[in-house]
FIDREN-540931 format. One record per atom (N, C-alpha, C, CB): residue in three letters; y, z, x. Coordinates in steps of 0.2 Angstrom, whole numbers, padded with zeros to 4 digits, always signed. Glycine has a CB too. Layout:
residues N
AlaYZX
...
//
This chain:
residues 174
Unk-0137+0019-0084
Unk-0131+0018-0086
Unk-0129+0011-0084
Unk-0125+0023-0084
Unk-0126+0007-0088
Unk-0124+0000-0086
Unk-0119+0000-0081
Unk-0122-0005-0092
Unk-0118-0005-0076
Unk-0113-0005-0071
Unk-0106-0004-0073
Unk-0114-0011-0067
Unk-0104-0008-0079
Unk-0097-0007-0081
Unk-0095+0000-0083
Unk-0096-0012-0087
Unk-0100+0003-0087
Unk-0099+0010-0089
Unk-0098+0015-0084
Unk-0104+0012-0094
Unk-0103+0014-0079
Unk-0103+0018-0073
Unk-0096+0017-0069
Unk-0109+0016-0068
Unk-0094+0011-0068
Unk-0088+0010-0064
Unk-0082+0013-0068
Unk-0087+0002-0063
Unk-0082+0012-0075
Unk-0076+0015-0079
Unk-0076+0022-0078
Unk-0077+0012-0086
Unk-0082+0025-0079
Unk-0082+0033-0079
Unk-0080+0035-0072
Unk-0089+0035-0080
Unk-0083+0032-0067
Unk-0081+0034-0060
Unk-0073+0033-0058
Unk-0085+0030-0055
Unk-0071+0028-0060
Unk-0063+0027-0059
Unk-0059+0032-0063
Unk-0061+0019-0061
Unk-0062+0033-0069
Unk-0058+0038-0073
Unk-0058+0045-0070
Unk-0061+0039-0080
Unk-0064+0047-0068
Unk-0065+0054-0064
Unk-0061+0054-0058
Unk-0072+0055-0063
Unk-0062+0049-0053
Unk-0058+0049-0047
Unk-0051+0048-0048
Unk-0061+0044-0042
Unk-0049+0044-0053
Unk-0042+0043-0055
Unk-0038+0049-0057
Unk-0041+0037-0060
Unk-0042+0053-0061
Unk-0039+0060-0063
Unk-0038+0064-0057
Unk-0044+0063-0068
Unk-0043+0064-0052
Unk-0043+0068-0046
Unk-0037+0066-0042
Unk-0049+0068-0042
Unk-0036+0059-0041
Unk-0031+0056-0037
Unk-0024+0058-0040
Unk-0032+0049-0036
Unk-0024+0058-0046
Unk-0017+0059-0050
Unk-0016+0067-0049
Unk-0018+0058-0057
Unk-0020+0071-0050
Unk-0019+0078-0049
Unk-0017+0080-0041
Unk-0026+0082-0050
Unk-0021+0077-0037
Unk-0019+0078-0030
Unk-0012+0075-0028
Unk-0024+0074-0025
Unk-0010+0069-0031
Unk-0004+0066-0029
Unk+0002+0070-0032
Unk-0003+0059-0032
Unk+0001+0074-0038
Unk+0006+0077-0042
Unk+0006+0085-0040
Unk+0005+0076-0049
Unk+0001+0087-0036
Unk+0000+0094-0035
Unk+0000+0096-0027
Unk-0006+0097-0038
Unk-0006+0096-0024
Unk-0006+0098-0017
Unk-0003+0093-0012
Unk-0013+0100-0015
Unk-0003+0087-0014
Unk-0001+0082-0010
Unk+0006+0079-0012
Unk-0006+0076-0009
Unk+0009+0082-0017
Unk+0015+0080-0019
Unk+0020+0079-0014
Unk+0018+0084-0025
Unk+0024+0074-0013
Unk+0029+0073-0008
Unk+0025+0069-0002
Unk+0032+0079-0006
Unk+0019+0069-0002
Unk+0015+0066+0004
Unk+0012+0059+0002
Unk+0010+0071+0007
Unk+0010+0058-0004
Unk+0007+0052-0007
Unk+0010+0050-0013
Unk+0000+0053-0007
Unk+0010+0044-0015
Unk+0012+0042-0022
Unk+0007+0039-0026
Unk+0018+0036-0021
Unk+0006+0041-0032
Unk+0000+0039-0036
Unk+0000+0032-0037
Unk+0000+0043-0042
Unk+0006+0029-0038
Unk+0006+0022-0040
Unk+0004+0018-0033
Unk+0013+0019-0042
Unk+0005+0020-0027
Unk+0003+0016-0021
Unk-0004+0018-0020
Unk+0007+0019-0015
Unk-0007+0023-0022
Unk-0014+0025-0021
Unk-0018+0020-0026
Unk-0016+0032-0023
Unk-0016+0019-0032
Unk-0019+0014-0036
Unk-0018+0007-0034
Unk-0016+0015-0043
Unk-0013+0005-0031
Unk-0012-0002-0029
Unk-0017-0003-0023
Unk-0005-0003-0026
Unk-0018+0002-0019
Unk-0023+0001-0013
Unk-0030+0001-0016
Unk-0022+0007-0008
Unk-0031+0005-0021
Unk-0037+0005-0024
Unk-0039-0002-0027
Unk-0038+0011-0030
Unk-0034-0005-0030
Unk-0035-0012-0033
Unk-0036-0017-0028
Unk-0029-0014-0037
Unk-0033-0016-0022
Unk-0034-0021-0016
Unk-0041-0020-0014
Unk-0029-0019-0011
Unk-0043-0014-0013
Unk-0050-0013-0011
Unk-0055-0016-0016
Unk-0052-0005-0011
Unk-0054-0015-0022
Unk-0058-0019-0027
Unk-0058-0026-0027
Unk-0057-0016-0034
Unk-0052-0029-0026
Unk-0051-0036-0026
Unk-0054-0039-0019
Unk-0043-0038-0026
Unk-0054-0035-0014
Unk-0057-0038-0008
Unk-0065-0037-0008
Unk-0054-0034-0002
Unk-0068-0034-0013
Unk-0075-0034-0013
Unk-0078-0027-0014
Unk-0078-0037-0007
Unk-0074-0022-0013
Unk-0077-0015-0014
Unk-0083-0013-0010
Unk-0078-0014-0021
Unk-0083-0016-0003
Unk-0088-0014+0001
Unk-0085-0011+0008
Unk-0092-0020+0003
Unk-0089-0010+0013
Unk-0087-0007+0019
Unk-0081-0012+0022
Unk-0092-0006+0024
Unk-0082-0018+0022
Unk-0077-0023+0025
Unk-0070-0022+0021
Unk-0079-0030+0025
Unk-0071-0021+0014
Unk-0065-0021+0010
Unk-0061-0014+0012
Unk-0067-0021+0003
Unk-0065-0009+0013
Unk-0062-0002+0015
Unk-0058-0003+0021
Unk-0068+0003+0016
Unk-0061-0006+0026
Unk-0058-0007+0033
Unk-0052-0011+0032
Unk-0063-0010+0038
Unk-0053-0017+0028
Unk-0047-0021+0028
Unk-0041-0018+0024
Unk-0050-0028+0024
Unk-0043-0015+0018
Unk-0038-0011+0014
Unk-0033-0007+0019
Unk-0041-0008+0009
Unk-0037-0003+0023
Unk-0033+0002+0027
Unk-0029-0002+0033
Unk-0038+0007+0031
Unk-0032-0006+0036
Unk-0029-0010+0042
Unk-0023-0015+0039
Unk-0034-0014+0046
Unk-0025-0019+0034
Unk-0020-0023+0032
Unk-0015-0020+0028
Unk-0023-0029+0028
Unk-0017-0014+0024
Unk-0012-0011+0021
Unk-0007-0008+0025
Unk-0015-0005+0017
Unk-0009-0004+0031
Unk-0004-0002+0035
Unk+0000-0007+0039
Unk-0008+0003+0041
Unk-0003-0013+0040
Unk+0001-0018+0043
Unk+0006-0021+0038
Unk-0004-0024+0044
Unk+0005-0021+0032
Unk+0010-0023+0027
Unk+0016-0019+0027
Unk+0007-0024+0020
Unk+0014-0012+0027
Unk+0019-0007+0027
Unk+0024-0008+0033
Unk+0016+0000+0027
Unk+0021-0009+0039
Unk+0024-0009+0045
Unk+0029-0015+0045
Unk+0019-0010+0051
Unk+0026-0021+0043
Unk+0031-0027+0042
Unk+0036-0026+0037
Unk+0026-0033+0040
Unk+0035-0023+0031
Unk+0040-0021+0027
Unk+0045-0017+0030
Unk+0037-0018+0020
Unk+0043-0012+0033
Unk+0048-0007+0037
Unk+0052-0011+0042
Unk+0044-0001+0040
Unk+0049-0015+0045
Unk+0053-0019+0050
Unk+0058-0023+0047
Unk+0048-0024+0054
Unk+0056-0026+0041
Unk+0061-0030+0037
Unk+0067-0026+0035
Unk+0057-0034+0031
Unk+0065-0020+0032
Unk+0070-0016+0029
Unk+0075-0014+0035
Unk+0067-0010+0026
Unk+0072-0012+0041
Unk+0076-0010+0047
Unk+0081-0016+0049
Unk+0071-0009+0053
Unk+0078-0022+0049
Unk+0082-0028+0051
Unk+0088-0029+0046
Unk+0078-0034+0051
Unk+0086-0029+0040
Unk+0092-0030+0034
Unk+0097-0025+0035
Unk+0088-0029+0027
Unk+0095-0018+0037
Unk+0100-0013+0037
Unk+0104-0013+0044
Unk+0097-0006+0036
Unk+0100-0015+0049
Unk+0103-0014+0056
Unk+0107-0020+0059
Unk+0097-0012+0061
Unk+0105-0026+0058
Unk+0108-0031+0060
Unk+0114-0033+0056
Unk+0104-0038+0061
Unk+0120-0035+0059
Unk+0126-0036+0055
Unk+0127-0042+0051
Unk+0132-0035+0059
Unk+0122-0046+0050
Unk+0122-0053+0047
Unk+0124-0052+0040
Unk+0116-0057+0048
Unk+0122-0047+0037
Unk+0123-0046+0030
Unk+0131-0046+0028
Unk+0120-0039+0027
Unk+0135-0044+0033
Unk+0142-0044+0032
Unk+0145-0051+0032
Unk+0145-0040+0037
Unk+0141-0055+0036
Unk+0144-0062+0037
Unk+0141-0066+0031
Unk+0142-0065+0044
Unk+0134-0066+0030
Unk+0131-0070+0025
Unk+0131-0067+0018
Unk+0124-0071+0027
Unk+0133-0061+0017
Unk+0132-0058+0011
Unk+0125-0054+0011
Unk+0133-0063+0005
Unk+0125-0048+0008
Unk+0119-0044+0008
Unk+0113-0047+0005
Unk+0121-0038+0004
Unk+0114-0050-0001
Unk+0108-0053-0004
Unk+0105-0059-0001
Unk+0110-0055-0011
Unk+0109-0063+0002
Unk+0107-0069+0006
Unk+0104-0067+0012
Unk+0113-0074+0008
Unk+0106-0062+0016
Unk+0103-0059+0022
Unk+0097-0056+0020
Unk+0108-0054+0025
Unk+0096-0052+0015
Unk+0090-0049+0013
Unk+0085-0055+0011
Unk+0091-0045+0007
Unk+0087-0060+0008
Unk+0082-0065+0006
Unk+0079-0069+0012
Unk+0086-0070+0002
Unk+0084-0070+0017
Unk+0082-0073+0024
Unk+0077-0068+0027
Unk+0088-0074+0028
Unk+0078-0062+0028
Unk+0074-0057+0031
Unk+0067-0057+0027
Unk+0077-0050+0032
Unk+0067-0057+0021
Unk+0061-0056+0017
Unk+0057-0063+0018
Unk+0062-0055+0009
Unk+0060-0068+0018
Unk+0057-0075+0019
Unk+0053-0074+0026
Unk+0062-0081+0019
Unk+0056-0072+0031
Unk+0053-0072+0038
Unk+0048-0067+0038
Unk+0059-0070+0043
Unk+0049-0061+0035
Unk+0044-0056+0036
Unk+0038-0057+0031
Unk+0047-0049+0034
Unk+0039-0060+0025
Unk+0033-0062+0021
Unk+0029-0067+0024
Unk+0036-0064+0014
Unk+0032-0072+0027
Unk+0029-0077+0031
Unk+0024-0074+0036
Unk+0034-0082+0034
Unk+0027-0069+0040
Unk+0023-0065+0045
Unk+0017-0062+0042
Unk+0028-0060+0049
Unk+0018-0059+0036
Unk+0012-0055+0033
Unk+0007-0060+0032
Unk+0015-0052+0027
Unk+0008-0065+0029
Unk+0003-0070+0027
Unk+0000-0074+0033
Unk+0005-0075+0022
Unk+0005-0076+0038
Unk+0003-0080+0044
Unk-0002-0076+0048
Unk+0009-0083+0047
Unk-0001-0069+0048
Unk-0005-0065+0053
Unk-0012-0065+0051
Unk-0002-0058+0052
Unk-0014-0068+0045
Unk-0021-0068+0043
Unk-0025-0073+0047
Unk-0021-0070+0035
Unk-0021-0077+0051
Unk-0025-0081+0056
Unk-0029-0077+0061
Unk-0020-0085+0060
Unk-0027-0070+0062
Unk-0030-0065+0066
Unk-0035-0062+0061
Unk-0026-0060+0069
Unk-0042-0062+0062
Unk-0046-0059+0058
Unk-0045-0052+0055
Unk-0053-0060+0061
Unk-0042-0048+0060
Unk-0041-0041+0058
Unk-0036-0040+0053
Unk-0039-0037+0064
Unk-0031-0046+0052
Unk-0026-0046+0047
Unk-0028-0051+0041
Unk-0019-0047+0050
Unk-0034-0052+0040
Unk-0036-0057+0036
Unk-0036-0056+0028
Unk-0043-0059+0037
Unk-0035-0049+0027
Unk-0035-0047+0020
Unk-0028-0048+0017
Unk-0038-0040+0019
Unk-0026-0054+0015
Unk-0019-0055+0013
Unk-0017-0051+0007
Unk-0018-0062+0012
Unk-0022-0050+0002
Unk-0020-0046-0004
Unk-0017-0039-0002
Unk-0025-0045-0009
Unk-0021-0036+0003
Unk-0019-0029+0005
Unk-0013-0029+0008
Unk-0025-0026+0009
Unk-0012-0034+0013
Unk-0005-0034+0017
Unk+0001-0035+0012
Unk-0006-0040+0022
Unk+0000-0040+0008
Unk+0006-0042+0003
Unk+0007-0036-0002
Unk+0004-0048-0001
Unk+0002-0033-0004
Unk+0003-0027-0009
Unk+0006-0021-0006
Unk-0004-0025-0012
Unk+0004-0020+0000
Unk+0008-0014+0004
Unk+0015-0016+0006
Unk+0003-0012+0010
Unk+0016-0022+0008
Unk+0022-0025+0010
Unk+0027-0024+0003
Unk+0022-0032+0012
Unk+0024-0026-0002
Unk+0028-0025-0008
Unk+0029-0018-0010
Unk+0025-0029-0014
Unk+0024-0014-0009
Unk+0025-0007-0011
Unk+0030-0003-0007
Unk+0018-0003-0010
Unk+0031-0006+0000
Unk+0036-0003+0004
Unk+0043-0004+0001
Unk+0035-0006+0011
Unk+0044-0010-0001
Unk+0051-0012-0004
Unk+0052-0008-0010
Unk+0052-0019-0004
Unk+0046-0008-0014
Unk+0047-0005-0021
Unk+0049+0003-0020
Unk+0040-0005-0025
Unk+0046+0006-0015
Unk+0047+0013-0014
Unk+0054+0014-0011
Unk+0042+0016-0008
Unk+0057+0009-0007
Unk+0063+0010-0004
Unk+0069+0008-0009
Unk+0064+0005+0002
Unk+0067+0004-0014
Unk+0072+0002-0019
Unk+0072+0006-0025
Unk+0071-0006-0020
Unk+0067+0010-0026
Unk+0066+0013-0033
Unk+0071+0019-0034
Unk+0059+0016-0033
Unk+0074+0022-0028
Unk+0078+0027-0029
Unk+0084+0026-0025
Unk+0074+0034-0026
Unk+0090+0028-0028
Unk+0096+0027-0025
Unk+0096+0031-0018
Unk+0102+0030-0029
Unk+0099+0027-0013
Unk+0099+0030-0006
Unk+0093+0030-0002
Unk+0101+0037-0007
Unk+0087+0028-0004
Unk+0081+0027+0000
Unk+0082+0022+0005
Unk+0075+0027-0005
Unk+0085+0016+0003
Unk+0085+0010+0008
Unk+0091+0012+0013
Unk+0087+0004+0004
Unk+0089+0016+0018
Unk+0094+0018+0023
Unk+0091+0019+0029
Unk+0098+0025+0020
Unk+0095+0018+0035
Unk+0092+0019+0041
Unk+0090+0026+0042
Unk+0098+0017+0047
Unk+0094+0031+0039
Unk+0091+0038+0040
Unk+0084+0039+0037
Unk+0096+0043+0036
Unk+0083+0036+0031
Unk+0076+0037+0029
Unk+0071+0033+0033
Unk+0076+0034+0022
Unk+0073+0027+0035
Unk+0068+0023+0040
Unk+0067+0026+0046
Unk+0071+0016+0041
Unk+0071+0030+0049
Unk+0071+0033+0055
Unk+0068+0040+0055
Unk+0077+0033+0059
Unk+0068+0043+0049
Unk+0066+0050+0048
Unk+0058+0051+0050
Unk+0067+0052+0041
Unk+0057+0057+0053
Unk+0050+0058+0054
Unk+0047+0062+0048
Unk+0049+0063+0060
Unk+0050+0062+0042
Unk+0048+0065+0036
Unk+0044+0060+0032
Unk+0054+0068+0032
Unk+0041+0063+0026
Unk+0037+0059+0022
Unk+0041+0055+0017
Unk+0032+0063+0018
Unk+0048+0055+0018
Unk+0052+0050+0014
Unk+0052+0043+0018
Unk+0060+0052+0015
Unk+0050+0043+0024
Unk+0049+0037+0027
Unk+0043+0033+0025
Unk+0048+0038+0035
Unk+0044+0026+0023
Unk+0038+0023+0020
Unk+0032+0022+0025
Unk+0040+0016+0018
Unk+0034+0022+0031
Unk+0029+0021+0036
Unk+0023+0027+0035
Unk+0031+0022+0044
Unk+0026+0033+0033
Unk+0021+0038+0032
Unk+0019+0038+0025
Unk+0025+0045+0034
Unk+0023+0039+0020
Unk+0021+0040+0013
Unk+0017+0034+0010
Unk+0027+0041+0009
Unk+0019+0028+0012
Unk+0015+0022+0009
Unk+0009+0021+0013
Unk+0020+0016+0009
Unk+0009+0022+0019
Unk+0003+0021+0023
Unk-0002+0026+0021
Unk+0004+0022+0031
Unk+0000+0032+0021
Unk-0005+0038+0019
Unk-0008+0036+0012
Unk-0002+0045+0019
Unk-0003+0034+0007
Unk-0006+0032+0000
Unk-0011+0027+0000
Unk+0001+0030-0004
Unk-0010+0022+0005
Unk-0014+0016+0005
Unk-0021+0018+0008
Unk-0011+0010+0009
Unk-0021+0023+0013
Unk-0027+0025+0016
Unk-0031+0029+0010
Unk-0026+0030+0022
Unk-0027+0034+0007
Unk-0030+0038+0002
Unk-0033+0033-0004
Unk-0026+0043-0001
Unk-0029+0028-0006
Unk-0032+0023-0011
Unk-0038+0020-0009
Unk-0026+0018-0012
Unk-0039+0018-0003
Unk-0045+0015+0000
Unk-0051+0020+0000
Unk-0044+0012+0007
Unk-0049+0026+0001
Unk-0054+0032+0001
Unk-0057+0033-0006
Unk-0052+0038+0004
Unk-0052+0033-0011
Unk-0054+0034-0018
Unk-0058+0028-0021
Unk-0048+0035-0022
Unk-0056+0022-0018
Unk-0059+0016-0020
Unk-0066+0016-0018
Unk-0056+0010-0018
Unk-0067+0018-0012
Unk-0074+0019-0009
Unk-0078+0024-0012
Unk-0074+0020-0001
Unk-0075+0030-0014
Unk-0079+0035-0017
Unk-0081+0033-0024
Unk-0075+0042-0017
Unk-0076+0030-0028
Unk-0078+0028-0035
Unk-0083+0023-0035
Unk-0072+0025-0038
Unk-0083+0018-0030
Unk-0089+0013-0029
Unk-0095+0016-0028
Unk-0087+0008-0024
Unk-0096+0021-0023
Unk-0102+0025-0022
Unk-0104+0028-0028
Unk-0101+0029-0016
Unk-0100+0032-0031
Unk-0102+0036-0037
Unk-0104+0031-0042
Unk-0096+0040-0039
Unk-0101+0026-0044
Unk-0103+0021-0049
Unk-0110+0018-0047
Unk-0098+0016-0050
Unk-0111+0017-0041
Unk-0118+0014-0039
Unk-0123+0019-0040
Unk-0117+0012-0032
Unk-0122+0026-0038
Unk-0127+0031-0039
Unk-0129+0032-0046
Unk-0124+0037-0036
Unk-0124+0032-0050
Unk-0125+0033-0058
Unk-0128+0027-0061
Unk-0118+0034-0061
Unk-0126+0021-0059
Unk-0129+0015-0062
Unk-0136+0014-0059
Unk-0125+0009-0061
Unk-0138+0016-0053
Unk-0144+0016-0050
Unk-0149+0020-0054
Unk-0144+0017-0043
Unk-0147+0026-0057
Unk-0151+0030-0060
Unk-0154+0028-0067
Unk-0148+0037-0061
Unk-0151+0022-0069
Unk-0153+0020-0076
Unk-0160+0017-0076
Unk-0148+0015-0078
//
């Protein structure tokens, strides 16, 4: 089988499995859209062992920095003085700089994974009324993006790796 067909088939099968898992046994613990974002980061980073490690490490790093940014926006009172949107913009500028600048350290060198997970953290917090709250950020539940987005990114890297291995096995048989 040619490599593109093998990759397409592998992603279709593992994508269906990931979707079923996210909507059934792991519902409330992972988000399918965040799994696919991490999967894409894994592919963009080269779909190899280094990409697997970087997707997980930098993915969780981006979530942590996004979480810190959301916490600062909500906890520090500057929003009342500067106005909420201006304060949020300032915090995002600082934390986005941090996400990218941290790539000076080799362990945080996979900027795409860090930025995508950072963005996914804010997407998750802003997608539903009431999610951007200190209660959610401090919760030990899977409503907290530290847990649900991080776990989704880890699972996305796993599915990326599995689909790559499966595609390689099928295309090698040709």
